[in-house]
C-alpha positions as CSV (number, residue, x, y, z in Angstrom):
1,M,-1.4,-34.8,-2.4
2,P,-4.0,-33.9,-4.6
3,L,-4.9,-30.3,-5.0
4,K,-8.3,-28.9,-3.8
5,H,-10.0,-26.9,-6.4
6,S,-11.4,-23.7,-5.2
7,Q,-12.8,-20.4,-6.5
8,V,-12.0,-17.1,-5.0
9,I,-13.6,-13.9,-5.4
10,I,-11.7,-10.7,-4.9
11,V,-13.6,-7.5,-4.7
12,G,-11.5,-4.5,-5.8
13,A,-8.9,-4.2,-8.7
14,G,-6.5,-2.0,-7.0
15,P,-2.8,-2.8,-6.5
16,S,-3.8,-5.3,-3.5
17,G,-6.7,-6.9,-5.4
18,L,-4.6,-7.4,-8.5
19,V,-1.4,-8.7,-6.9
20,L,-3.6,-11.2,-4.7
21,S,-5.0,-12.5,-8.1
22,L,-1.5,-13.1,-9.4
23,L,-0.3,-15.0,-6.3
24,L,-3.4,-17.3,-6.4
25,A,-3.1,-17.8,-10.1
26,K,0.1,-19.5,-9.3
27,V,-1.8,-22.5,-7.8
28,P,-3.2,-24.3,-10.6
29,S,-6.3,-25.5,-8.8
30,I,-7.4,-22.0,-7.9
31,R,-9.6,-20.0,-10.0
32,V,-9.9,-16.2,-9.4
33,T,-12.8,-13.7,-10.2
34,L,-11.8,-10.2,-9.9
35,I,-14.5,-7.7,-9.7
36,D,-14.6,-3.8,-9.5
37,A,-17.1,-1.2,-9.8
38,A,-15.0,1.0,-11.8
39,S,-14.5,0.6,-15.7
40,Q,-10.8,0.8,-15.5
41,V,-7.7,1.1,-13.2
42,D,-7.8,4.1,-10.9
43,D,-5.0,6.5,-11.8
44,R,-5.4,9.2,-9.3
45,P,-2.1,10.5,-7.6
46,R,-1.6,8.1,-4.6
47,A,1.1,6.2,-2.9
48,A,4.2,5.1,-4.9
49,H,6.8,3.7,-2.7
50,Y,7.3,-0.1,-2.1
51,A,9.2,-1.0,1.0
52,P,11.4,-4.0,1.0
53,S,8.6,-6.0,2.6
54,A,6.3,-5.2,-0.2
55,V,8.9,-5.7,-2.8
56,R,9.3,-9.2,-1.5
57,V,5.6,-9.8,-2.2
58,L,5.8,-8.1,-5.7
59,A,8.8,-10.5,-6.6
60,S,6.5,-13.5,-5.4
61,A,3.8,-12.3,-7.8
62,G,6.6,-12.3,-10.7
63,V,6.1,-8.6,-11.4
64,L,9.1,-7.1,-9.9
65,P,11.6,-7.0,-13.0
66,D,8.9,-5.1,-14.9
67,I,8.4,-2.7,-12.1
68,R,12.2,-2.1,-12.0
69,D,12.2,-1.3,-15.7
70,R,9.5,1.3,-15.4
71,G,10.3,2.7,-12.0
72,L,13.3,3.9,-10.0
73,I,15.2,2.9,-6.9
74,P,15.6,6.0,-4.7
75,G,19.0,7.1,-3.3
76,N,19.1,9.2,-0.2
77,M,16.4,10.0,2.2
78,T,16.5,13.1,4.1
79,W,14.7,15.1,6.8
80,R,14.7,18.7,6.3
81,N,13.6,22.1,7.9
82,I,11.4,24.6,5.9
83,K,14.6,26.4,4.8
84,G,15.5,23.2,3.0
85,E,18.4,22.5,5.3
86,A,19.2,18.7,6.0
87,I,18.7,17.7,9.6
88,T,19.7,13.9,9.1
89,S,19.7,11.6,6.3
90,I,19.6,7.7,5.6
91,K,22.1,7.4,2.7
92,N,21.5,5.0,-0.1
93,V,18.2,4.1,1.6
94,S,17.6,1.2,-0.7
95,Q,21.0,-0.4,-0.1
96,H,21.0,-0.8,-4.0
97,P,22.8,-2.8,-5.3
98,Y,23.3,-4.9,-2.3
99,N,19.6,-5.6,-1.5
100,P,17.7,-7.5,-4.1
101,E,14.5,-6.1,-2.3
102,A,15.4,-2.6,-2.5
103,L,13.1,0.2,-1.9
104,T,11.3,0.8,-5.3
105,V,9.2,3.6,-6.7
106,L,6.6,3.5,-9.3
107,P,3.2,5.3,-9.2
108,L,0.2,3.5,-8.4
109,G,-1.5,4.2,-11.8
110,M,1.5,2.9,-13.6
111,L,1.6,-0.1,-11.4
112,G,-1.9,-0.8,-11.9
113,K,-1.7,-1.0,-15.7
114,L,1.4,-3.2,-15.4
115,L,-0.3,-5.6,-13.2
116,L,-3.4,-5.9,-15.5
117,E,-1.0,-6.9,-18.3
118,H,0.3,-9.8,-16.2
119,V,-3.3,-10.6,-14.9
120,A,-4.4,-10.7,-18.8
121,R,-1.8,-13.7,-19.4
122,Q,-3.3,-15.8,-16.8
123,S,-5.9,-18.3,-17.8
124,N,-7.4,-18.8,-14.2
125,I,-8.2,-15.1,-13.5
126,E,-11.5,-13.5,-14.9
127,V,-11.7,-9.7,-14.5
128,R,-15.2,-8.1,-14.6
129,W,-15.3,-4.2,-14.8
130,N,-18.4,-2.2,-14.1
131,A,-19.5,-4.8,-11.4
132,K,-20.6,-2.9,-8.2
133,V,-20.9,-5.2,-5.0
134,V,-24.5,-4.7,-3.4
135,D,-24.3,-7.6,-1.1
136,V,-22.5,-10.5,0.2
137,I,-24.3,-13.7,1.0
138,D,-22.1,-15.9,3.2
139,G,-23.2,-19.7,3.6
140,D,-21.9,-22.8,5.1
141,K,-20.3,-24.2,1.9
142,K,-20.2,-21.3,-0.4
143,V,-20.1,-17.4,-0.4
144,Q,-21.9,-15.1,-3.0
145,A,-21.3,-11.7,-4.2
146,V,-24.4,-10.1,-5.5
147,I,-23.2,-7.3,-8.2
148,D,-25.1,-4.7,-9.9
149,R,-23.8,-4.3,-13.5
150,G,-26.3,-1.7,-14.4
151,A,-29.1,-2.1,-16.8
152,K,-27.0,-2.0,-19.8
153,H,-25.3,-5.2,-18.5
154,G,-28.2,-7.0,-17.2
155,G,-28.8,-5.6,-13.7
156,N,-28.0,-7.8,-10.7
157,E,-26.4,-11.1,-10.8
158,Q,-24.7,-13.4,-8.3
159,V,-21.1,-14.7,-8.4
160,E,-20.2,-17.7,-6.2
161,G,-17.0,-18.9,-4.6
162,D,-15.4,-20.7,-1.9
163,Y,-14.0,-17.4,-0.3
164,L,-14.6,-13.8,-0.9
165,V,-11.8,-11.1,-0.2
166,G,-12.5,-7.5,0.1
167,C,-9.8,-5.6,-1.3
168,D,-12.2,-2.6,-2.3
169,G,-10.5,0.2,-0.3
170,A,-11.4,2.7,2.6
171,T,-15.0,2.9,1.6
172,S,-15.2,-1.0,1.3
173,R,-18.6,-2.4,0.5
174,V,-17.5,-5.8,1.6
175,R,-16.4,-4.5,5.2
176,R,-19.8,-2.8,5.3
177,T,-21.9,-6.0,4.7
178,L,-19.9,-7.4,7.6
179,F,-19.7,-4.7,10.3
180,G,-21.9,-1.7,9.0
181,S,-20.5,1.6,9.6
182,S,-18.1,0.3,12.3
183,F,-14.5,1.0,11.4
184,P,-12.8,2.0,14.9
185,G,-10.2,4.4,14.9
186,K,-9.6,8.3,14.4
187,T,-9.5,10.7,11.6
188,W,-6.9,13.2,12.0
189,D,-7.5,16.8,12.3
190,A,-5.4,17.2,9.1
191,Q,-6.0,17.4,5.4
192,I,-3.3,16.2,2.9
193,V,-3.0,17.3,-0.8
194,A,-1.2,14.9,-3.0
195,T,0.3,16.7,-6.1
196,N,2.4,15.6,-9.0
197,V,4.7,18.1,-10.4
198,Y,7.6,18.4,-12.6
199,Y,9.9,20.9,-10.8
200,P,13.8,20.8,-10.5
201,F,14.3,20.0,-6.6
202,E,17.9,18.5,-7.5
203,K,18.8,22.2,-8.4
204,F,18.3,23.1,-4.7
205,G,20.2,20.1,-3.5
206,Y,17.1,17.9,-2.4
207,D,17.6,14.2,-2.5
208,D,15.1,11.4,-4.0
209,V,13.0,11.5,-0.8
210,N,12.7,14.4,1.6
211,F,10.6,15.0,4.7
212,V,10.2,18.7,5.5
213,I,9.5,19.3,9.2
214,D,7.2,22.3,10.1
215,P,4.3,22.9,12.2
216,V,2.4,24.6,9.2
217,D,4.0,23.9,5.8
218,Y,5.0,20.2,6.5
219,Y,5.6,18.3,3.4
220,L,6.9,15.3,1.6
221,A,8.9,15.7,-1.8
222,A,9.8,12.5,-3.6
223,K,11.0,11.7,-7.1
224,L,8.6,9.4,-8.9
225,T,10.1,8.8,-12.3
226,T,13.3,9.0,-14.2
227,D,12.0,12.0,-16.4
228,G,11.7,14.3,-13.2
229,L,8.2,14.0,-12.1
230,W,7.9,14.4,-8.3
231,R,5.4,13.8,-5.6
232,V,4.7,16.7,-3.3
233,S,2.3,15.9,-0.5
234,Y,1.5,18.7,2.0
235,G,-0.9,19.6,4.7
236,E,-3.7,22.0,4.3
237,D,-6.4,23.6,6.5
238,T,-9.2,21.2,7.1
239,S,-11.8,24.0,6.7
240,L,-10.9,24.6,3.2
241,T,-13.2,22.9,0.5
242,P,-11.6,20.9,-2.3
243,E,-12.1,23.7,-4.5
244,Q,-10.3,26.3,-2.4
245,V,-7.6,23.7,-1.7
246,I,-6.9,23.6,-5.4
247,A,-7.2,27.4,-5.7
248,H,-4.6,27.7,-2.7
249,Q,-2.2,25.5,-4.3
250,P,-0.1,28.1,-6.2
251,A,0.4,30.2,-2.8
252,K,1.3,27.2,-0.9
253,Y,3.9,26.1,-3.4
254,E,5.4,29.4,-3.5
255,R,5.8,29.6,0.3
256,M,7.1,26.2,1.1
257,L,8.9,24.9,-1.7
258,P,12.8,25.6,-2.5
259,G,13.2,28.5,-4.9
260,N,9.7,29.9,-3.8
261,P,8.2,29.0,-7.4
262,K,5.4,30.8,-9.2
263,P,3.2,28.7,-11.5
264,G,5.1,29.4,-14.5
265,S,8.3,27.7,-13.3
266,Y,6.6,24.1,-12.7
267,K,4.3,21.7,-14.5
268,L,1.5,20.7,-12.2
269,M,0.0,17.3,-13.2
270,N,-2.5,16.6,-10.5
271,V,-3.8,17.9,-7.4
272,G,-5.9,15.5,-5.0
273,P,-6.9,16.6,-1.4
274,Y,-8.0,13.9,1.1
275,R,-8.5,13.3,5.1
276,I,-6.2,10.9,6.7
277,H,-7.2,8.2,9.2
278,Q,-6.1,5.6,11.6
279,R,-8.8,2.7,11.6
280,C,-8.9,-1.0,11.7
281,A,-11.9,-3.5,11.0
282,P,-13.1,-5.6,14.1
283,S,-11.9,-8.8,12.4
284,F,-10.3,-9.5,8.9
285,R,-12.3,-12.8,8.6
286,V,-16.0,-13.5,9.1
287,G,-16.7,-17.1,7.7
288,R,-16.0,-17.3,4.0
289,V,-15.3,-13.5,3.9
290,L,-12.1,-11.7,4.3
291,L,-10.6,-8.3,4.3
292,A,-7.2,-7.1,3.4
293,A,-5.3,-3.8,2.7
294,D,-7.4,-0.4,2.9
295,A,-10.5,-2.4,3.4
296,A,-9.2,-3.9,6.6
297,H,-7.0,-1.1,8.0
298,L,-6.0,2.6,7.1
299,C,-3.2,4.7,8.3
300,N,-1.8,8.1,7.2
301,P,0.6,8.2,4.3
302,F,3.9,9.4,5.6
303,G,6.3,6.5,5.5
304,G,4.2,4.5,3.0
305,L,3.0,1.8,5.5
306,G,-0.6,2.0,4.0
307,L,0.3,0.7,0.6
308,T,3.3,-1.6,1.9
309,G,0.8,-2.8,4.6
310,G,-1.8,-3.8,2.1
311,L,0.6,-5.8,-0.2
312,V,2.1,-7.6,2.8
313,D,-1.4,-8.5,3.7
314,V,-2.3,-10.1,0.5
315,G,1.1,-11.8,0.4
316,G,0.1,-13.7,3.7
317,L,-3.4,-14.2,2.7
318,A,-2.2,-16.0,-0.5
319,Q,-0.2,-18.3,1.6
320,C,-3.2,-19.3,3.6
321,L,-5.4,-19.8,0.9
322,E,-2.7,-21.7,-1.0
323,G,-2.1,-23.9,2.1
324,I,-5.8,-24.8,2.1
325,A,-5.8,-25.6,-1.6
326,R,-2.8,-27.9,-1.3
327,G,-4.2,-29.6,1.7
328,F,-1.4,-28.3,4.0
329,A,-3.7,-26.2,6.0
330,G,-7.0,-26.3,7.4
331,D,-9.8,-23.5,7.3
332,G,-8.5,-22.3,10.8
333,I,-5.4,-20.8,9.1
334,L,-7.7,-17.8,8.0
335,D,-8.4,-17.1,11.7
336,L,-4.6,-16.9,12.2
337,Y,-4.4,-14.5,9.1
338,S,-6.9,-12.2,10.7
339,S,-5.3,-12.1,14.5
340,V,-2.0,-11.8,13.2
341,R,-2.3,-9.2,10.7
342,R,-4.5,-7.2,13.0
343,N,-1.9,-7.4,15.6
344,I,0.7,-6.2,13.1
345,W,-1.5,-3.2,12.6
346,A,-2.0,-2.3,16.1
347,T,1.5,-2.9,17.3
348,I,3.5,-1.6,14.3
349,I,1.7,-0.1,11.4
350,D,-0.7,2.2,13.6
351,P,2.0,3.5,16.0
352,I,4.8,4.0,13.4
353,S,2.8,5.7,10.8
354,S,1.2,8.1,13.7
355,E,4.8,8.8,14.7
356,N,6.0,9.4,11.2
357,F,3.0,12.1,10.6
358,L,3.7,13.8,13.8
359,R,7.5,14.0,13.2
360,V,6.9,16.3,10.2
361,S,3.7,18.2,11.6
362,A,4.3,18.5,15.2
363,T,8.3,18.4,15.9
364,D,10.3,21.4,16.4
365,P,12.9,21.0,13.8
366,E,15.6,22.6,16.0
367,K,15.2,20.0,18.5
368,A,14.5,16.9,16.2
369,L,17.8,15.3,16.7
370,T,17.4,15.5,20.7
371,D,13.7,14.8,20.9
372,D,12.9,12.4,18.2
373,S,14.2,9.0,19.0
374,F,13.7,7.6,15.5
375,L,15.8,10.6,14.0
376,V,18.4,10.1,16.7
377,M,18.7,6.5,15.6
378,V,18.9,7.5,11.9
379,D,21.6,9.9,12.7
380,E,23.5,7.3,14.7
381,A,23.0,4.6,11.8
382,G,25.1,7.0,9.6
383,K,28.0,6.5,11.7
384,D,27.6,2.8,13.0
385,A,27.3,-0.1,10.5
386,E,25.6,-2.3,13.1
387,K,23.1,0.3,13.9
388,R,22.2,0.7,10.2
389,R,21.8,-3.0,9.8
390,I,19.1,-2.9,12.4
391,L,17.3,0.1,11.0
392,D,17.2,-1.6,7.6
393,E,16.0,-4.9,9.2
394,G,13.2,-2.9,10.6
395,A,11.5,-2.6,7.3
396,Y,10.5,-6.4,7.5
397,D,9.0,-6.1,11.0
398,I,5.3,-6.1,9.3
399,C,6.1,-9.4,7.7
400,H,4.9,-12.9,8.8
401,D,5.2,-16.1,6.9
402,F,2.1,-18.2,7.2
403,R,3.7,-21.1,5.6
404,Q,4.9,-22.1,9.1
405,Y,1.5,-23.2,10.0
406,W,1.3,-25.6,7.2
407,K,1.4,-29.3,8.0
408,E,4.5,-31.4,7.1
409,G,4.6,-31.6,3.4
410,Y,6.3,-30.0,0.5
411,L,5.8,-26.6,-1.0
412,E,6.4,-26.2,-4.9
413,V,8.8,-23.5,-6.0
414,G,8.7,-23.3,-9.6
415,Q,10.0,-26.8,-10.6
416,K,11.5,-27.5,-7.2
417,E,10.2,-28.8,-4.2
418,A,11.5,-27.5,-1.0
419,K,10.6,-29.3,2.2
420,L,9.0,-27.2,5.0
């Protein structure tokens, strides 16, 4: 069956936009224009953990070996009280080396640079920096992105494609052109501060991933790199300004971290306060315009379902667009993308991420092993292989293979053809 030539515009060169570009570039008839308002990849301290469902997508994009070379595979994941005492653990949370899709860690700034290296090798991807989307014009046969490149670069211009995908984050301009300010959901009465720091948590018996349960000083401490960089994300008073949050950081560290460290005993690399939300767009598809990742939905960061959910979004969307290009699917598969991914957010990502946050911020650590059903399951899984298998398989609940909706045909996998 002849391939259908198509042009896909992707707005946003974050991890999801870059990965979607690489996935689509594997289809010879698809050309990608990737545009971003910034001048380079965002290197602020953000998420860093890729669950097995996201690792599967990264493997499909052809970047997993390089990620593994530069990142790490964590060992144990432990829930603790503020004294640092373990409540329960998932031992060898990655199931490495038995699971080729093991949980993997690499800071997003490092991932972005790695993905750009791969994008630069693809002849059918064009990247445009300093290109701010100011409008989207959806037509019957084509869609146009109106971008402002600034006076230095010639002002406004239009980029035309068959489809346009908004991967432009929580404040997505693409989403706003579709729905205005409507982004249903809620903002938590909480402020999270993401910090990157060199501090010897191992000296105090901490594992590679630690969730500390406390109504005031809850936090995540997770190892990011093999040279000893850690992510510490903690809750802070919502009344504090960003400047006050930064000024309060030393006192917060000294009060909550093991060893009660003073500034001279650690090396702080980054501090980034932000508000957290649970939100989902009314639809992920309007005509030829699609939404994915943070442009489509938001959740709090505890458990990593925001980053992982976004990568799984683009993995599914790439299958849909590939099916259309290969003639194995009609345009209606994009409606399925919207309805399926929205349902997964509503029934899995939203409730589980909410439970993850409430577990650390609103649970009595003394009663956690009786009152929190998930921690009860974690504890039982440490003693029962079948329960551990069920726990591990739950990581794939947010996945959905859209190739099942393709028509009878053949899917090219490298040089092989596997009948669907």
